[in-house]
N, C-alpha and C positions, 0 to 999 in steps of 0.2 A: 375176167373170163370173156373171150370173144363170144358175141351173140349173133346168130344168124336168124333173120326174121322169117317166120312162117306166115307169108302174106295170105290174106283172104280178100282179094281185090273187090269181089262183089259186095262185100260189107264195108269196105274202106277201113278195115281193122288190120292191125299188125300184132302178132303174138311173139313175145320174147321169152324163151325158156331161161329160167335162172337156176332152178334146181329141178330134179325129176318130179318133185311134188308141188311145184309152184309155177303159176303162170301169170304174167303181167300182160294186161290188155291195154294197148295204146290206141286211142280213138282218133289221134291226129293223122294227117296224111303227110306225105313228103318225107317220111323217114326221120322226123324231127328227133326221135329218141333212139334211133338205131345204134347210136354209140353214146353211152352215158358219159364218156370222157368229154364229148363235145358239149353235152347239155350241162354238165356239172364239172367244169375244169377245176374249180376251187376245191372240189372234194376228191380229186384224183389221187392225192397223196395219202388219203386216209386208209387205214387198214380195212379189209373187207369184214362186214358183219353179215354172216349167212342169213338169208331170209327164211324165217320159220314157216312151216306149213300152217295155213289158217284152219282154225276149228270150224266145224260145220255150221255154226250159227252166224258166221260172217262171210261165207262163200256166196258169190253171186254168179249168175249166168251171163254169157255174152248177149248183148241186145239183138233182138231180131224183129221187134215191132216196126211196122212201116212208118208210124209217126216218128219214131226215133230218127229214121233216115230223112224225113221231111224237116225235122228240127235241125239236124246236122247240115242239110243242104242250105237252109236259110242262114245259118251262121256263116257258112262259106260265102254265100252270095253277098252278104252284107259286110264281108271282110272283118268279122268279129272274132275276138279271142274269148274263150270261156274258161273259167276256173275248173269247170267240170272235166275238161280235157287236160289242161295244163297240170292240175294237181292229181290227175289220175283217180278221180273220185269213184268209189265202187258203186255209187248209186246212179251213175249216168244213164244206164239203160232204162231204169224205172222212171227217172225224172224226165228225160227227153221223150220218152214214149207218152208223156202227159203234156208235152210242149213246155216243160219247165226247164229253162236254161239260165245259168248265172253268168252274166257277162263280166269279163275282166277287162277293164279299161286301162289305157296308158301303156299298151304294149304287152309283150309276153316275156320281158326280161326284167328281173328284179335287181335292185342295188344291194339287197341283203343276201346272206347265204345261210339261212336257218338250217339246222341239221335235220329237220323233219320234212322239209318242203321239197316238192318235185318241180316247182317252177324254176326255169333256168335263171342263172345269175350272170350278170355282166353289166356293160354300159348300155343303157336303153337308148333308143332313138328319140327324135323330137316328137312332141305330142302331135297327134292328128286332129286338127281343128274340126274336122267333119265327123269324127267318131261319135260324139254325143247324138248327132242326128241319125246316124246309122243304127245306134243302139235303140233310139226311140222308134225308128221304123220297124225294127225287129220285134220290139215289145208290142207294137200295134198289130203287126201281122200275126203274131202268136196268140193274140187275144188274151194276154195275161191279166189276171185280176191283181196279182202281186208280183213284183219283180225285185230281185236282189242284184245290186251292182257292186262289184268289188274291184280291186286293182292290185297291181304289184306295188311294192314300196318304191317310191321315187325320191330318194334322198338327194338326187341331183337337181331337183326343182326347188325354187325359192319357197314355194308354198306347199311342197310335198304332193302337189296335184290336187289340192283342195278346190281350186277354181274349175278344174276339169270335172270333178264330181258335181259341183254346182251346176255346170253347164249341162251335164247329162240329166240331172234332176229336172231342170227347166225344160229340156227338150222332150222328155217323157211326159211331163205335165201337158205340154202342147199337143203331142201326138196321140196320147192315150190318157185323157183326163180322168178316167175312172179307175186307173191303175194305182194301187198303193205302192210306195217305193221304200225299199230297204237298202241302205248303204252299209257295206262292210269295208271299213276304211283301214288304211295303215295307221301307225301310231302318231304320225306327224311329229316325230321327235325333233326337237329344236326348230320347229316351224311355227313361231308365234303368229296367232291370228288365224291359223288354218282351220281349226274346228269351228270357229265363228263363221267362216265363209260357207262351210258345209251346212251348218245348222240354219243359217239365214236362208238357204234354198228350200227349207222346210221338208226334209224327208219324213216319212212316217215312222221309220225305225232307224236308229243309229246303232250300228253294230261294230264292235271292235273286239277281237279275240285276245284274251290273255294267254291262251294256248297251253300253258303249263304252270307249275308252282314256282315261286321265286327262286328256290334253291337250284332248280335246273336251268335257269336262264343262261348262265355262262356257257353251257354246253349245247343247249337246245335252241335258244333264241338269243345268240350272243350280241346281235346288233341292236337289241331292244332293251328297255328298262322297265321292270315290272311296275314300279310305282308311277312312272310316266304314263303307262297304258291305263292304269287305274285312274289317274287324274284326268285323262282324256275323257273317259266315260263319265266321271263326275262333272266335268265341265259341260259336256253335251246336255246333261239333264238340267244343270243350273241355267244354261242359256235358254232352254225351252223345256219347261217341266211337262209339257204335253207330249213330247216325243217319247216313244218307247225306246229304251236302251237295252242292249243285248250283248252278251259275251259268251265265248265258248272255250272249252278245255278239251285237251286230249288226255287219255289215261293209257297206262301201259308203258310208260317211260321210266318208271322207277319211283314215282311219287308215292307218298304214304296217304292213308285215309285222313290222318290228322291234318296233313298239308292241304288236301282238297277241301276239307271243312273250313280251314282258315281262309282259303281263297274265296269260298262262298261268303264268309263273313265280310271280307274286304269288299266284295262286289255289292253286298247289301248296304254297306256303309256308304257306297257311292250311289245308292238307290237304283241299281240295275234291276230291270224288270224281268228279264228272260235269260235263262242259262241253258246252254246246250253242252252236252258231254258225250264224247264218242271215243271209240278205240283208235289209237294210233296204229297206222299200217305203214310199214317200211317200204318206201318206193323202190330203192335199189340197195345193193350191198354196200354202197358208200354212204348211205344215210344212217342216222341214229338207229341202233338196234332196239327191237322190241324187248322190253323187260319181261312182260307177260301178257297174255290175253285175258282180259277181264270178263268174267262170266255174265250172262244176262241177269242172273239173280243179284249179283253185286251192283250192276247198273240200277236195277229196281230199288235196291236199298239206298244207293246214293241219291237217286231221284227223290225218294221219300224224305231224306235228310234235307235236301235243298228246298223242297216245298215247305218243310217245317221252319225254314229260316225266312220265309216270307216272299220268295220270288212269285211273281204273278203266274209265270209259266216255266216249266222245266221239261226239257227233252233229253233223256239220258238212255241211250241204247248203244249197242256195239257199232251200228251203222249210222248213228246220228252225225250229221255234219251241219255247219252253220246255216246252209240254205236248204237243207233237206226238209221237204214238206212245209216250206216257209209260208206258202199261201194259206194252208189250213191253220198253221200255227199263228199267223197274224190274226185271223178271225177269232181264234181261241184267246189270244192275248187281249184283244179289244173287249171280248165278252167278260174276261176275268177282271179287267179294270172296271167295267161298268158294274159288275156284281160287287166288287169291293167298295166302290163309291156308294152304291145303294145300301150296303150293309152299314157303312159308316154313317150315312144320313139317318138310317133307321135307329141306330144307336143314339144319335144326338137327339132325335125326336123323343125317344123313350126317356132320356135323362131330363128333357124339358118337361 
């Protein structure tokens, strides 16, 4: 269906009506999403999946805070791409108003075509050798205590972009030595040695999202392999047992509770420390349809089940995303590990 943008130039926002009851807010400039057929040509042949009206517990307001605009201006001045914008994250207004932005390195074009993702698909350009320095400069100017760096999938690169991640980590360490660093990496499928390169750069958190249950991979994440992603997380922890490992899931795609519980067990078998679970939100009519909206009560029940399985930290709410409240979560994660180690030491002392 043709879409005419209702522009709000003073805010730098563009509004695209999809149904009478639904509004998509695009925080990019330049009309990058004014035609979904240009952004997602690989999905153009798919039948339309009508976008459902969101329940009240996951509606968000358009951002108006002045710091939001300052953060946005810094991203543009440093010529940086953010997953907050490219993935149409519903939390962008809140996060950017607190100067929390998640930088997406290696361009804005992914070599994969996941059915849930709003990042454009195509042939990416060459890597920008200066990008790690610009990321580090933005981190320093924002005064971030904790930063999340993610990327598109770069199957076209021999190392999947692992060297670029390592360069970004090193640049941030030099520009903002007090900042803790979390990387949210691709799966580095068929890229031997890639995870070693990233871990050698010593991030504080190694994050890779499983996204969904294995049964749904062929339709939701067709370019990935569930057990390859699981092995990646296991390898990261084996290479550096001190690194925190983290993974995330979306719900509302048709998964069952039993399948979610099995994924939790799989993640714990890989000694993953932190699990995030959030509601899948359909970006356009060409993306995977929402099976259902999971209630806050169900999220609370799922979080309790995850904590019972031994994760150090669990964040499970409708609006949870991998980098949502990542700074506070990192502090909680560190405290949880310290408490567990202290409890274990006390138990050993008692036995002695």
